[in-house]
N, C-alpha and C positions, 0 to 999 in steps of 0.2 A: 448315441453315435459318437459324441465327443469322447466318451470313456473308451469306446472300442477303438477310435483312432489313436488314442493315447497308448493303449495296450499294444497296438500294432507297431508303435514306434519304440517300444521297450526292446533294447538289444537282447539277443539270445543269452549272452553271457551274464546278464543281469536276472533275466527271467528264470533260467534253468535252476540256479542255486536256490531261489526262493520257492519255486514250485516243488523242487526236490525236498526242501525242508518241510513244506506243508504236507506232502505225501508221506514223508517219513513219520511225521506226528500222527497221521491218520492210520498208518499200517503198523506201528510199533507194537510188538507183543503178539502179532498175528502170524499165521502160517500161510503166506501167499500161494495161490494156485498158479498154474502155468501163465495165464494171461497176466495176471498181476506181477508175477515174477519177470516177465518180458518187459512190462512197463518200468519196474523198478530197475532193471538192467540198463534200459535206455537212459533212465534219469542218472543212474550211477556213472555211465560213460559220459553224459553231458556234464555232470558236476565235476568230474575229473578234468575235462576239457576247460571248463570255465575256471576251475581253480588254477590251472597252469596259466590261462590267458591273464588273469588278474595278477598272478605272480610275475608275469613278464611285464605288465604295466608298472608295478612296483619296481621291478628290476631296471626298466628303462629310466625310471626317475632317479635311481641311485647311481646308474651307470656301471660300466664294466670296470673291474671283474666282480664287482658287488652283485650285479645282476645274475650271473650265473649261480652265485651262492644262494640267492633268494630262491630261484627256480628249483635248484637241487634240494633245498630244505623242504619246499613245498611237496615236491614229488616224493621225498623220503617220508614225510609225515603221512601221505596217502598210503605208501607201501607198508609202512609199519602199522597203520590201522587195519589194513586188510590182513596182514600176517596174524596180528594179535587176535582179531575177531575169528578167524578161522581156527586157530589153535585152541582158543577158549572153548569152542563148540565141537572140536573134533577128537580130543583125547589122544590116545596112542596113535591113531591113524595119521596124525599131523606132526609126528615127532621130527620128520625131516622138512617140514614146511619152510621154516626159516632159512635152512641151508639151501634148498632148492630155489627159493625166491630170490635170495641174495646173489647166489651163483648165476641164475638166469639174468639178473639185472646186470652183473658183470659182463656176462657174454654179449648181452644185447647192446650195452654201451660201448664197450671197447671194440667189438667187431661190427655190430649192426650200425650204431650211430656213427662211429668213426669211419667205418668203411664206406657208408653211404655218403658221408660229407666229402671224403676225399674223392669218391667217384664223381659226384656232381660238380665239386670244385675243379677237378682236372678236365672234366668235359668241356668246361668253359674257358679255363685259363691255361690249360695244358699241363704245367707243373705248378702244383700248389705249394705255397711257402707258409711257414709258421715259425714260432719261437720254439727251438729245440730245448732251451733251457726250461721254460714253463711247462711244456708238455712232458718233458723228460722227468722232471721232479715230481710231476702229478703221477706219471706212470710208475716211478719208483715207490712212491708212498702207497699206491694202490697194490702193487705186488707185495709189499710188506704187510699191509692191512690183510690181504686175502690170505697170505701165508700163515699169519698168526691166528687168524680166525676160522679158516676153512681147511687148510692143509694139515697143520699140526695135530688136530684132534684125531686124524686118521692114524697117527703114529704114536700118540701117547699111550702109556700102559698103566697109569694110575687107576683109570676107571674102565677103559676098554669100550668096545662097541662104538668106536668113533664118536666118543663123548668125552667132554672135559670133566674133570672133577670140579667141585665147587670153587676150590681155590684157583684152579687153572682158568675156569670160566671168568672168575672176577679179575684176574690179571689181564686176560684177553679183552675184556670189556673196557677197563681202565686204559690199557695201551692203545686200543683202537680210537677211543675218544680222544686221548692225548695226542695221537698222530694226526688225527683229522684236525684237530684245533691248531696244531703246529703248522699244517699245510695252509689252513685258512689265514694264519698270521702271515705266512710267506706270501700268499697270493694277493692279500689286500693291503699289507703294510711294507714288508721288507723288500720284496722284488715284484711289486705290482706291474712294473713295465714288461715282465716276461709274459704276462697274460693278456696284453692288449693286442687288438687285431693288427695284422701285418698287411700292407697293401700287396696285391697280387700283380704279376706281370701283365701289363696292359691297363691297369687301373690308373687314371690320371692322378688321383690322390684319394686318400680315405675320406676326406672332407667332402669330395665331390661324389665319389663312386660308392661310399658307404651308404646304406639305406636307412640309417638311423634318422628318424624325423626328430623334430624338436621334442625334448622331454615333456611329458604330461605335467600339468600343474600340480601343486601340492594338494589341492582339493580332490582332483581326479585320482591322484595316487592314494589318498586316504580312503576314498570310496572303494577303490579296488582292494585295498587292505582289508576293509570291512567285509566285502563280498568274498574275498578269498577265505576269511575265517568261517563265513556261512557255508561256502562250498565244502570246506574240509569237514565241518560238523555233518553235512549231508552225506559225504562220502563214507565217513566212519559208520554212521548209522545205517545206510543202505547196504554197505558190505556185510554188516552183521546180519541183515535180513536175506541177503543174496548168497550167503556162504554155503547153505545146503544145496542151492541150485547149481552153483559152480562145481562142487564135488560130484553131484549127480550126473551133470553133463559130461564131465571128464570120464566118469565110470561108464556111461552109456556108450561113449565113443571108443571104449576098449583101450584107452590109453593108460599108462601107470599113474598111480596116485600122485607121483612126484611131478606130473605134468601140471598140477594146480599151481605150482610155483611159477611155471612158465606162463601160465595164463595171467597171474597177478602181475608179473614183471612186465609182460607185453602191454597190458592195460595201462599200467602206471607210466611206462616209458614211451607210449605212442605219441602224446602231445610233445614231449621233449624231443623226439625224433623229428617231428615236423619243424620245431623250432631250429634244430640244428641243420636240417636240410635247407630251410630258408636262408639261414646265415651263409651256408656254403655257396649257394647260388648267387649271393651277393658279394662273394669274395672274402667273407670273414671267417676263414678256416680256423683261425685261432679260437674264435668264439665257439664254434662247433666242437672243437677238441675240449675246450673248457667244459662244455655242457656234458660231452661223453664222459670224461675222466672225473669231472666234479660229481656227476651223478653217482658213479660207482663208488667214489670215495665217501659220499654222504650215505649211500646205501649200507656200506660196511661200518663206516666209523660212527653212525648214529643208531643203526638198526641193531647191531650186535650188542651194544651196552643197554639198549631199551629191552631187547628180548632177554638178556641175562637178568635184568631186574624183574622182568614179568615172570621169569621161570620160577621165582619164589612162590608165586600163587597158581601158576598154570600147572595142571595135572599132566603126568606123563613125562617121559625122558626128552631131552633136547639133544638131538643128533646134528652136529655141525660139520663132521669130517667128510670130505668129498670121496666118492667112489673111484675106482680105477680109471674108468673111462673119462669121468670129469677131470681127474688130475692130469691126464694126458692132454685133454683139450685146454685146459688152464695153462699148462706149461708151454704148449705150442702158441697159444695166444700171446703169452708174455714175450716169447722170442720174436715172433713176427711184429708185435707192437714196438719193440725196442728197435728193430731194424727199420721200422717205419718212421719213428720219431726222431732218432738220433741225428739223421742228416739235416733235419729242419725243412725238408722239402719232399714231396711225394707225387707219384704219378697215378694214373688210373689203375695200373696193375696192383699196387698196394691196396686200394679200395677194394678191388675185386678179391684179393686173397682174403681180406677180413670178412667179406660177405660170404665166401665159401666156408670159412670157419664157422660162421653163424649158421649156415644152412646144415653143416655137419652136426653141430650141436643140437638143433632142432630136430633133425631126423633121429639121432640117437636118444633123444629125450622121449620120442614117441615109441621108438623100437630099440630099447636098450639090449 
């Protein structure tokens, strides 16, 4: 009975990664049936949620804006694991998976997370305020990264077929990683104050109204770091086992194969969406935007170099260039985002505009 009582007191974010790791070891190398696949999918989702939870604990320990970077890095690791495992097992059918997933992440973060955060914040505070300097430089870096990695391959002529030549891919990978590191240096060293939360109208002060509790102890943070690593290992392994099931479900629904990228990005970004929404309700709009744009930057700045390196041993072509519909949606997203960020303040309407753009993207992803 004492053992049962102790097990009942184990938090879900501790139990799920450990159970997922055990189940992964037991099912590795097998071809799971529908029931086992459903269990693995539940554990995969739980492991993703647990990973982001522990990343948030570590992030809280190190403080802003370092916390947003920790969370973005954890999310990008999960995203990259899902992309590589699916590409390794899919051959030519997954030649656009990296592009579709990264672009889906960009649209979900810049329109979904940012739009929802502005909507929730403006619902409570009327007009939300944030640092235009910080969000503006993040958006400028994101636009440059996306253009170099996703737009240019559509127009280059050396290789054709919306693909980079090996030399062009190497340049895009190095440039993406370099730009991301420059942004990180700006965020945490050179202009850290541009990315700190701003008090909203009606808040007495950030010290009173901000929902930050006392940071966790070093021991708690180290435990979360260890559980974060366990959860990431479980996610990578379970993604490998679940990859055929994800593709079969998309095909069974009659959706295009490119929708697999949307599924991956939605799964990966869901916990971060919850974190950003929670921060927005607490008046920390800058933190929400840090999460939104930081996740997009990490998604491109870290995923593209890793995929470029993986393409050495992965079979099949690597298509990174966006299609015509995607280019239009990306251009419109950039324009609306600039108009949202530049004033340093936004209303409910801006949030609603971004959410409509996300809805348009999802609809056209299903019915291109």
